[in-house]
N, CA, C and O atoms as a Tinker XYZ file with bonds, in Angstrom:
   432  protein
     1  N     84.796000  234.813000  176.863000    73     2
     2  CA    83.869000  235.745000  177.476000    64     1     3
     3  C     82.416000  235.318000  177.241000    63     2     4     5
     4  O     81.611000  235.375000  178.171000    81     3
     5  N     82.071000  234.905000  176.057000    73     3     6
     6  CA    80.685000  234.551000  175.741000    64     5     7
     7  C     80.505000  233.041000  175.705000    63     6     8     9
     8  O     80.063000  232.487000  174.698000    81     7
     9  N     80.843000  232.385000  176.792000    73     7    10
    10  CA    80.730000  230.939000  176.853000    64     9    11
    11  C     79.325000  230.530000  177.295000    63    10    12    13
    12  O     78.737000  231.138000  178.189000    81    11
    13  N     78.812000  229.503000  176.659000    73    11    14
    14  CA    77.486000  229.015000  177.047000    64    13    15
    15  C     77.571000  227.953000  178.139000    63    14    16    17
    16  O     76.539000  227.445000  178.578000    81    15
    17  N     78.758000  227.613000  178.578000    73    15    18
    18  CA    78.910000  226.597000  179.617000    64    17    19
    19  C     78.969000  227.187000  181.022000    63    18    20    21
    20  O     79.168000  226.453000  181.990000    81    19
    21  N     78.801000  228.485000  181.147000    73    19    22
    22  CA    78.927000  229.112000  182.461000    64    21    23
    23  C     77.582000  229.188000  183.183000    63    22    24    25
    24  O     76.519000  229.075000  182.572000    81    23
    25  N     77.660000  229.379000  184.475000    73    23    26
    26  CA    76.454000  229.545000  185.287000    64    25    27
    27  C     75.721000  230.838000  184.911000    63    26    28    29
    28  O     74.505000  230.931000  185.073000    81    27
    29  N     76.454000  231.825000  184.414000    73    27    30
    30  CA    75.816000  233.082000  184.014000    64    29    31
    31  C     74.880000  232.877000  182.837000    63    30    32    33
    32  O     73.839000  233.527000  182.746000    81    31
    33  N     75.244000  231.981000  181.941000    73    31    34
    34  CA    74.372000  231.675000  180.814000    64    33    35
    35  C     73.090000  231.004000  181.317000    63    34    36    37
    36  O     71.994000  231.315000  180.849000    81    35
    37  N     73.237000  230.080000  182.275000    73    35    38
    38  CA    72.063000  229.435000  182.869000    64    37    39
    39  C     71.172000  230.452000  183.562000    63    38    40    41
    40  O     69.946000  230.383000  183.469000    81    39
    41  N     71.788000  231.390000  184.254000    73    39    42
    42  CA    71.010000  232.438000  184.915000    64    41    43
    43  C     70.284000  233.302000  183.883000    63    42    44    45
    44  O     69.134000  233.688000  184.096000    81    43
    45  N     70.945000  233.602000  182.778000    73    43    46
    46  CA    70.308000  234.387000  181.712000    64    45    47
    47  C     69.103000  233.653000  181.145000    63    46    48    49
    48  O     68.090000  234.279000  180.834000    81    47
    49  N     69.197000  232.334000  181.008000    73    47    50
    50  CA    68.073000  231.556000  180.491000    64    49    51
    51  C     66.866000  231.689000  181.407000    63    50    52    53
    52  O     65.772000  232.020000  180.950000    81    51
    53  N     67.058000  231.436000  182.685000    73    51    54
    54  CA    65.914000  231.447000  183.612000    64    53    55
    55  C     65.362000  232.854000  183.791000    63    54    56    57
    56  O     64.147000  233.024000  183.903000    81    55
    57  N     66.219000  233.860000  183.822000    73    55    58
    58  CA    65.704000  235.225000  183.952000    64    57    59
    59  C     64.969000  235.657000  182.686000    63    58    60    61
    60  O     64.033000  236.454000  182.756000    81    59
    61  N     65.382000  235.142000  181.537000    73    59    62
    62  CA    64.636000  235.398000  180.301000    64    61    63
    63  C     63.251000  234.776000  180.367000    63    62    64    65
    64  O     62.270000  235.382000  179.937000    81    63
    65  N     63.174000  233.562000  180.908000    73    63    66
    66  CA    61.874000  232.909000  181.084000    64    65    67
    67  C     60.989000  233.739000  182.009000    63    66    68    69
    68  O     59.808000  233.942000  181.726000    81    67
    69  N     61.560000  234.218000  183.117000    73    67    70
    70  CA    60.785000  235.053000  184.034000    64    69    71
    71  C     60.343000  236.356000  183.378000    63    70    72    73
    72  O     59.226000  236.814000  183.620000    81    71
    73  N     61.195000  236.960000  182.555000    73    71    74
    74  CA    60.831000  238.212000  181.887000    64    73    75
    75  C     59.639000  238.004000  180.955000    63    74    76    77
    76  O     58.685000  238.782000  180.978000    81    75
    77  N     59.696000  236.962000  180.144000    73    75    78
    78  CA    58.581000  236.685000  179.236000    64    77    79
    79  C     57.323000  236.339000  180.033000    63    78    80    81
    80  O     56.226000  236.785000  179.696000    81    79
    81  N     57.484000  235.557000  181.075000    73    79    82
    82  CA    56.339000  235.198000  181.914000    64    81    83
    83  C     55.702000  236.407000  182.582000    63    82    84    85
    84  O     54.479000  236.488000  182.690000    81    83
    85  N     56.521000  237.341000  183.028000    73    83    86
    86  CA    55.983000  238.538000  183.675000    64    85    87
    87  C     55.193000  239.396000  182.691000    63    86    88    89
    88  O     54.156000  239.959000  183.040000    81    87
    89  N     55.688000  239.489000  181.464000    73    87    90
    90  CA    54.986000  240.267000  180.449000    64    89    91
    91  C     53.658000  239.611000  180.093000    63    90    92    93
    92  O     52.632000  240.284000  179.998000    81    91
    93  N     53.682000  238.302000  179.898000    73    91    94
    94  CA    52.486000  237.599000  179.447000    64    93    95
    95  C     51.497000  237.295000  180.566000    63    94    96    97
    96  O     50.287000  237.364000  180.355000    81    95
    97  N     51.997000  236.960000  181.750000    73    95    98
    98  CA    51.108000  236.466000  182.801000    64    97    99
    99  C     51.272000  237.190000  184.135000    63    98   100   101
   100  O     50.854000  236.664000  185.166000    81    99
   101  N     51.860000  238.367000  184.143000    73    99   102
   102  CA    52.057000  239.116000  185.383000    64   101   103
   103  C     50.764000  239.450000  186.097000    63   102   104   105
   104  O     50.751000  239.619000  187.317000    81   103
   105  N     49.692000  239.544000  185.362000    73   103   106
   106  CA    48.380000  239.857000  185.948000    64   105   107
   107  C     47.977000  238.824000  186.993000    63   106   108   109
   108  O     47.273000  239.149000  187.950000    81   107
   109  N     48.417000  237.588000  186.816000    73   107   110
   110  CA    48.056000  236.517000  187.733000    64   109   111
   111  C     48.806000  236.613000  189.060000    63   110   112   113
   112  O     48.465000  235.903000  190.007000    81   111
   113  N     49.813000  237.469000  189.149000    73   111   114
   114  CA    50.626000  237.599000  190.356000    64   113   115
   115  C     50.352000  238.896000  191.119000    63   114   116   117
   116  O     50.963000  239.129000  192.162000    81   115
   117  N     49.458000  239.733000  190.629000    73   115   118
   118  CA    49.238000  241.036000  191.247000    64   117   119
   119  C     48.776000  240.963000  192.695000    63   118   120   121
   120  O     49.007000  241.900000  193.459000    81   119
   121  N     48.137000  239.887000  193.084000    73   119   122
   122  CA    47.626000  239.778000  194.446000    64   121   123
   123  C     48.719000  239.423000  195.453000    63   122   124   125
   124  O     48.480000  239.467000  196.660000    81   123
   125  N     49.911000  239.073000  194.977000    73   123   126
   126  CA    51.021000  238.718000  195.862000    64   125   127
   127  C     51.882000  239.940000  196.157000    63   126   128   129
   128  O     51.950000  240.873000  195.357000    81   127
   129  N     52.530000  239.924000  197.304000    73   127   130
   130  CA    53.383000  241.059000  197.681000    64   129   131
   131  C     54.624000  241.096000  196.788000    63   130   132   133
   132  O     55.029000  240.079000  196.225000    81   131
   133  N     55.213000  242.270000  196.670000    73   131   134
   134  CA    56.418000  242.416000  195.854000    64   133   135
   135  C     57.554000  241.550000  196.400000    63   134   136   137
   136  O     58.312000  240.946000  195.642000    81   135
   137  N     57.654000  241.504000  197.706000    73   135   138
   138  CA    58.698000  240.697000  198.337000    64   137   139
   139  C     58.568000  239.228000  197.985000    63   138   140   141
   140  O     59.565000  238.558000  197.714000    81   139
   141  N     57.348000  238.727000  197.987000    73   139   142
   142  CA    57.124000  237.324000  197.652000    64   141   143
   143  C     57.448000  237.058000  196.184000    63   142   144   145
   144  O     58.008000  236.014000  195.849000    81   143
   145  N     57.098000  237.999000  195.312000    73   143   146
   146  CA    57.396000  237.818000  193.890000    64   145   147
   147  C     58.903000  237.843000  193.632000    63   146   148   149
   148  O     59.407000  237.068000  192.818000    81   147
   149  N     59.623000  238.734000  194.325000    73   147   150
   150  CA    61.081000  238.796000  194.176000    64   149   151
   151  C     61.713000  237.525000  194.737000    63   150   152   153
   152  O     62.631000  236.969000  194.133000    81   151
   153  N     61.227000  237.065000  195.886000    73   151   154
   154  CA    61.760000  235.837000  196.485000    64   153   155
   155  C     61.569000  234.647000  195.551000    63   154   156   157
   156  O     62.443000  233.785000  195.459000    81   155
   157  N     60.443000  234.594000  194.863000    73   155   158
   158  CA    60.181000  233.503000  193.913000    64   157   159
   159  C     61.220000  233.501000  192.801000    63   158   160   161
   160  O     61.740000  232.444000  192.445000    81   159
   161  N     61.528000  234.669000  192.250000    73   159   162
   162  CA    62.523000  234.763000  191.179000    64   161   163
   163  C     63.888000  234.303000  191.695000    63   162   164   165
   164  O     64.585000  233.552000  191.012000    81   163
   165  N     64.269000  234.743000  192.882000    73   163   166
   166  CA    65.574000  234.382000  193.438000    64   165   167
   167  C     65.660000  232.879000  193.706000    63   166   168   169
   168  O     66.639000  232.240000  193.320000    81   167
   169  N     64.654000  232.315000  194.356000    73   167   170
   170  CA    64.689000  230.891000  194.710000    64   169   171
   171  C     64.656000  230.016000  193.462000    63   170   172   173
   172  O     65.462000  229.094000  193.336000    81   171
   173  N     63.734000  230.292000  192.536000    73   171   174
   174  CA    63.635000  229.464000  191.326000    64   173   175
   175  C     64.903000  229.606000  190.481000    63   174   176   177
   176  O     65.373000  228.624000  189.907000    81   175
   177  N     65.454000  230.804000  190.399000    73   175   178
   178  CA    66.693000  230.998000  189.640000    64   177   179
   179  C     67.839000  230.211000  190.261000    63   178   180   181
   180  O     68.606000  229.566000  189.547000    81   179
   181  N     67.960000  230.258000  191.577000    73   179   182
   182  CA    69.031000  229.521000  192.261000    64   181   183
   183  C     68.877000  228.021000  192.060000    63   182   184   185
   184  O     69.861000  227.327000  191.805000    81   183
   185  N     67.655000  227.516000  192.171000    73   183   186
   186  CA    67.420000  226.080000  191.975000    64   185   187
   187  C     67.732000  225.688000  190.536000    63   186   188   189
   188  O     68.374000  224.664000  190.302000    81   187
   189  N     67.293000  226.479000  189.579000    73   187   190
   190  CA    67.551000  226.172000  188.171000    64   189   191
   191  C     69.055000  226.146000  187.877000    63   190   192   193
   192  O     69.549000  225.216000  187.240000    81   191
   193  N     69.773000  227.158000  188.336000    73   191   194
   194  CA    71.217000  227.206000  188.081000    64   193   195
   195  C     71.909000  226.038000  188.776000    63   194   196   197
   196  O     72.821000  225.439000  188.208000    81   195
   197  N     71.497000  225.712000  189.976000    73   195   198
   198  CA    72.076000  224.569000  190.691000    64   197   199
   199  C     71.852000  223.274000  189.912000    63   198   200   201
   200  O     72.778000  222.483000  189.735000    81   199
   201  N     70.610000  223.058000  189.444000    73   199   202
   202  CA    70.312000  221.852000  188.664000    64   201   203
   203  C     71.129000  221.830000  187.380000    63   202   204   205
   204  O     71.675000  220.791000  187.010000    81   203
   205  N     71.216000  222.966000  186.699000    73   203   206
   206  CA    71.959000  223.031000  185.439000    64   205   207
   207  C     73.441000  222.753000  185.646000    63   206   208   209
   208  O     74.073000  222.080000  184.832000    81   207
   209  N     73.989000  223.272000  186.732000    73   207   210
   210  CA    75.417000  223.073000  186.983000    64   209   211
   211  C     75.721000  221.693000  187.553000    63   210   212   213
   212  O     76.747000  221.101000  187.218000    81   211
   213  N     74.851000  221.176000  188.405000    73   211   214
   214  CA    75.101000  219.880000  189.048000    64   213   215
   215  C     74.691000  218.709000  188.164000    63   214   216   217
   216  O     75.404000  217.708000  188.086000    81   215
   217  N     73.555000  218.829000  187.504000    73   215   218
   218  CA    73.040000  217.704000  186.740000    64   217   219
   219  C     73.136000  217.857000  185.245000    63   218   220   221
   220  O     73.008000  216.882000  184.504000    81   219
   221  N     73.359000  219.060000  184.801000    73   219   222
   222  CA    73.425000  219.315000  183.364000    64   221   223
   223  C     72.178000  220.007000  182.852000    63   222   224   225
   224  O     71.131000  220.008000  183.498000    81   223
   225  N     72.315000  220.589000  181.690000    73   223   226
   226  CA    71.205000  221.338000  181.108000    64   225   227
   227  C     69.992000  220.480000  180.770000    63   226   228   229
   228  O     68.871000  220.981000  180.856000    81   227
   229  N     70.154000  219.213000  180.391000    73   227   230
   230  CA    68.955000  218.408000  180.149000    64   229   231
   231  C     68.061000  218.284000  181.391000    63   230   232   233
   232  O     66.835000  218.309000  181.281000    81   231
   233  N     68.676000  218.151000  182.564000    73   231   234
   234  CA    67.887000  218.092000  183.799000    64   233   235
   235  C     67.240000  219.444000  184.095000    63   234   236   237
   236  O     66.099000  219.499000  184.553000    81   235
   237  N     67.957000  220.522000  183.839000    73   235   238
   238  CA    67.396000  221.847000  184.041000    64   237   239
   239  C     66.242000  222.099000  183.070000    63   238   240   241
   240  O     65.240000  222.717000  183.430000    81   239
   241  N     66.394000  221.617000  181.847000    73   239   242
   242  CA    65.315000  221.761000  180.866000    64   241   243
   243  C     64.093000  220.952000  181.300000    63   242   244   245
   244  O     62.959000  221.391000  181.113000    81   243
   245  N     64.324000  219.772000  181.879000    73   243   246
   246  CA    63.212000  218.970000  182.387000    64   245   247
   247  C     62.513000  219.688000  183.538000    63   246   248   249
   248  O     61.289000  219.626000  183.656000    81   247
   249  N     63.280000  220.366000  184.382000    73   247   250
   250  CA    62.730000  221.175000  185.477000    64   249   251
   251  C     61.806000  222.251000  184.907000    63   250   252   253
   252  O     60.688000  222.429000  185.392000    81   251
   253  N     62.265000  222.967000  183.885000    73   251   254
   254  CA    61.439000  223.998000  183.250000    64   253   255
   255  C     60.231000  223.388000  182.544000    63   254   256   257
   256  O     59.129000  223.932000  182.611000    81   255
   257  N     60.436000  222.269000  181.875000    73   255   258
   258  CA    59.344000  221.632000  181.137000    64   257   259
   259  C     58.234000  221.171000  182.075000    63   258   260   261
   260  O     57.055000  221.286000  181.742000    81   259
   261  N     58.598000  220.654000  183.235000    73   259   262
   262  CA    57.605000  220.225000  184.212000    64   261   263
   263  C     56.681000  221.381000  184.572000    63   262   264   265
   264  O     55.459000  221.236000  184.546000    81   263
   265  N     57.262000  222.522000  184.906000    73   263   266
   266  CA    56.450000  223.669000  185.296000    64   265   267
   267  C     55.727000  224.290000  184.102000    63   266   268   269
   268  O     54.641000  224.848000  184.263000    81   267
   269  N     56.307000  224.200000  182.920000    73   267   270
   270  CA    55.640000  224.709000  181.718000    64   269   271
   271  C     54.386000  223.898000  181.416000    63   270   272   273
   272  O     53.347000  224.467000  181.082000    81   271
   273  N     54.472000  222.581000  181.530000    73   271   274
   274  CA    53.298000  221.728000  181.303000    64   273   275
   275  C     52.222000  222.040000  182.331000    63   274   276   277
   276  O     51.041000  222.122000  181.993000    81   275
   277  N     52.622000  222.213000  183.575000    73   275   278
   278  CA    51.671000  222.568000  184.633000    64   277   279
   279  C     51.008000  223.915000  184.327000    63   278   280   281
   280  O     49.790000  224.049000  184.451000    81   279
   281  N     51.803000  224.905000  183.932000    73   279   282
   282  CA    51.263000  226.234000  183.634000    64   281   283
   283  C     50.308000  226.199000  182.450000    63   282   284   285
   284  O     49.263000  226.849000  182.480000    81   283
   285  N     50.653000  225.451000  181.409000    73   283   286
   286  CA    49.762000  225.333000  180.254000    64   285   287
   287  C     48.442000  224.684000  180.670000    63   286   288   289
   288  O     47.373000  225.119000  180.243000    81   287
   289  N     48.516000  223.657000  181.494000    73   287   290
   290  CA    47.295000  222.991000  181.956000    64   289   291
   291  C     46.410000  223.961000  182.736000    63   290   292   293
   292  O     45.194000  223.983000  182.548000    81   291
   293  N     47.008000  224.746000  183.595000    73   291   294
   294  CA    46.232000  225.704000  184.392000    64   293   295
   295  C     45.641000  226.793000  183.508000    63   294   296   297
   296  O     44.446000  227.080000  183.587000    81   295
   297  N     46.475000  227.404000  182.663000    73   295   298
   298  CA    46.021000  228.553000  181.876000    64   297   299
   299  C     45.144000  228.165000  180.688000    63   298   300   301
   300  O     44.280000  228.947000  180.292000    81   299
   301  N     45.337000  227.004000  180.118000    73   299   302
   302  CA    44.574000  226.614000  178.929000    64   301   303
   303  C     43.355000  225.757000  179.239000    63   302   304   305
   304  O     42.418000  225.702000  178.442000    81   303
   305  N     43.357000  225.090000  180.388000    73   303   306
   306  CA    42.243000  224.181000  180.681000    64   305   307
   307  C     41.496000  224.565000  181.964000    63   306   308   309
   308  O     40.290000  224.813000  181.923000    81   307
   309  N     42.199000  224.617000  183.102000    73   307   310
   310  CA    41.524000  224.781000  184.389000    64   309   311
   311  C     40.883000  226.166000  184.545000    63   310   312   313
   312  O     39.730000  226.266000  184.965000    81   311
   313  N     41.609000  227.219000  184.216000    73   311   314
   314  CA    41.028000  228.561000  184.353000    64   313   315
   315  C     39.824000  228.754000  183.434000    63   314   316   317
   316  O     38.778000  229.184000  183.920000    81   315
   317  N     39.912000  228.458000  182.121000    73   315   318
   318  CA    38.717000  228.592000  181.275000    64   317   319
   319  C     37.550000  227.715000  181.741000    63   318   320   321
   320  O     36.390000  228.116000  181.637000    81   319
   321  N     37.855000  226.533000  182.248000    73   319   322
   322  CA    36.811000  225.645000  182.762000    64   321   323
   323  C     36.037000  226.308000  183.907000    63   322   324   325
   324  O     34.857000  226.032000  184.122000    81   323
   325  N     36.733000  227.189000  184.638000    73   323   326
   326  CA    36.113000  227.885000  185.761000    64   325   327
   327  C     35.684000  229.312000  185.409000    63   326   328   329
   328  O     35.433000  230.117000  186.306000    81   327
   329  N     35.599000  229.632000  184.117000    73   327   330
   330  CA    35.076000  230.919000  183.672000    64   329   331
   331  C     36.070000  232.066000  183.700000    63   330   332   333
   332  O     35.664000  233.227000  183.654000    81   331
   333  N     37.367000  231.770000  183.774000    73   331   334
   334  CA    38.398000  232.799000  183.803000    64   333   335
   335  C     39.192000  232.724000  182.509000    63   334   336   337
   336  O     39.540000  231.633000  182.057000    81   335
   337  N     39.482000  233.880000  181.903000    73   335   338
   338  CA    40.320000  233.908000  180.711000    64   337   339
   339  C     41.738000  233.547000  181.132000    63   338   340   341
   340  O     42.319000  234.224000  181.980000    81   339
   341  N     42.300000  232.496000  180.557000    73   339   342
   342  CA    43.620000  232.017000  180.936000    64   341   343
   343  C     44.762000  232.897000  180.486000    63   342   344   345
   344  O     45.908000  232.677000  180.879000    81   343
   345  N     44.468000  233.894000  179.665000    73   343   346
   346  CA    45.501000  234.811000  179.176000    64   345   347
   347  C     45.475000  236.140000  179.925000    63   346   348   349
   348  O     46.526000  236.737000  180.161000    81   347
   349  N     44.273000  236.614000  180.304000    73   347   350
   350  CA    44.152000  237.944000  180.914000    64   349   351
   351  C     43.702000  237.933000  182.366000    63   350   352   353
   352  O     43.726000  238.978000  183.016000    81   351
   353  N     43.292000  236.784000  182.896000    73   351   354
   354  CA    42.787000  236.650000  184.269000    64   353   355
   355  C     41.478000  237.418000  184.471000    63   354   356   357
   356  O     41.146000  237.784000  185.598000    81   355
   357  N     40.748000  237.661000  183.410000    73   355   358
   358  CA    39.474000  238.376000  183.518000    64   357   359
   359  C     38.327000  237.388000  183.564000    63   358   360   361
   360  O     38.394000  236.357000  182.894000    81   359
   361  N     37.303000  237.650000  184.305000    73   359   362
   362  CA    37.114000  238.747000  185.261000    64   361   363
   363  C     37.990000  238.536000  186.498000    63   362   364   365
   364  O     37.964000  237.481000  187.131000    81   363
   365  N     38.771000  239.580000  186.824000    73   363   366
   366  CA    39.806000  239.472000  187.842000    64   365   367
   367  C     39.238000  239.160000  189.221000    63   366   368   369
   368  O     39.825000  238.375000  189.966000    81   367
   369  N     38.114000  239.756000  189.569000    73   367   370
   370  CA    37.517000  239.470000  190.881000    64   369   371
   371  C     37.093000  238.003000  190.980000    63   370   372   373
   372  O     37.217000  237.392000  192.042000    81   371
   373  N     36.599000  237.442000  189.886000    73   371   374
   374  CA    36.254000  236.021000  189.876000    64   373   375
   375  C     37.511000  235.152000  189.995000    63   374   376   377
   376  O     37.492000  234.107000  190.645000    81   375
   377  N     38.603000  235.595000  189.359000    73   375   378
   378  CA    39.869000  234.867000  189.473000    64   377   379
   379  C     40.341000  234.851000  190.920000    63   378   380   381
   380  O     40.737000  233.807000  191.438000    81   379
   381  N     40.297000  236.011000  191.571000    73   379   382
   382  CA    40.719000  236.080000  192.972000    64   381   383
   383  C     39.837000  235.208000  193.858000    63   382   384   385
   384  O     40.333000  234.548000  194.771000    81   383
   385  N     38.540000  235.203000  193.597000    73   383   386
   386  CA    37.631000  234.353000  194.372000    64   385   387
   387  C     37.953000  232.877000  194.137000    63   386   388   389
   388  O     37.894000  232.074000  195.068000    81   387
   389  N     38.291000  232.520000  192.910000    73   387   390
   390  CA    38.608000  231.134000  192.579000    64   389   391
   391  C     39.833000  230.638000  193.338000    63   390   392   393
   392  O     39.858000  229.496000  193.797000    81   391
   393  N     40.845000  231.485000  193.473000    73   391   394
   394  CA    42.052000  231.067000  194.178000    64   393   395
   395  C     42.017000  231.432000  195.663000    63   394   396   397
   396  O     42.973000  231.160000  196.390000    81   395
   397  N     40.921000  232.047000  196.117000    73   395   398
   398  CA    40.754000  232.335000  197.535000    64   397   399
   399  C     41.576000  233.501000  198.048000    63   398   400   401
   400  O     42.012000  233.489000  199.199000    81   399
   401  N     41.793000  234.501000  197.221000    73   399   402
   402  CA    42.562000  235.682000  197.628000    64   401   403
   403  C     41.695000  236.924000  197.549000    63   402   404   405
   404  O     40.640000  236.929000  196.914000    81   403
   405  N     42.160000  237.975000  198.206000    73   403   406
   406  CA    41.475000  239.265000  198.161000    64   405   407
   407  C     42.306000  240.231000  197.330000    63   406   408   409
   408  O     43.521000  240.081000  197.205000    81   407
   409  N     41.631000  241.221000  196.767000    73   407   410
   410  CA    42.317000  242.248000  195.973000    64   409   411
   411  C     43.233000  243.066000  196.881000    63   410   412   413
   412  O     42.830000  243.492000  197.963000    81   411
   413  N     44.468000  243.280000  196.427000    73   411   414
   414  CA    45.435000  244.074000  197.198000    64   413   415
   415  C     45.247000  245.550000  196.893000    63   414   416   417
   416  O     44.838000  245.926000  195.794000    81   415
   417  N     45.548000  246.370000  197.868000    73   415   418
   418  CA    45.500000  247.814000  197.622000    64   417   419
   419  C     46.707000  248.209000  196.782000    63   418   420   421
   420  O     47.722000  247.513000  196.797000    81   419
   421  N     46.614000  249.298000  196.063000    73   419   422
   422  CA    47.699000  249.735000  195.173000    64   421   423
   423  C     48.887000  250.320000  195.937000    63   422   424   425
   424  O     49.941000  250.527000  195.336000    81   423
   425  N     48.758000  250.592000  197.230000    73   423   426
   426  CA    49.831000  251.216000  197.986000    64   425   427
   427  C     50.876000  250.224000  198.469000    63   426   428   429
   428  O     51.948000  250.637000  198.911000    81   427
   429  N     50.602000  248.951000  198.401000    73   427   430
   430  CA    51.558000  247.948000  198.905000    64   429   431
   431  C     52.611000  247.635000  197.895000    63   430   432
   432  O     53.491000  246.814000  198.154000    81   431
């Protein structure tokens, strides 16, 4: 029942990554629609599980590591370089201007 070789375990890994990411960096996604954010979780989860099952967990870990290195570079170097706090996205209006987006209304 509690096997680590199943696709469900791989899915648990990636959804755990998304959960931690949403808690820590969800502020950076507020300008996107809910549908787009849900689609991202579904697509990335499917790709991760496919890689883990087809190529093995080392390849899936490399997939995660690639995006983790990219995220660290953006949040620790590029955002602060442009006057944005890489942890809180403050000042938020400046962050939105930097990425070329507009503030979304709360009703969407």
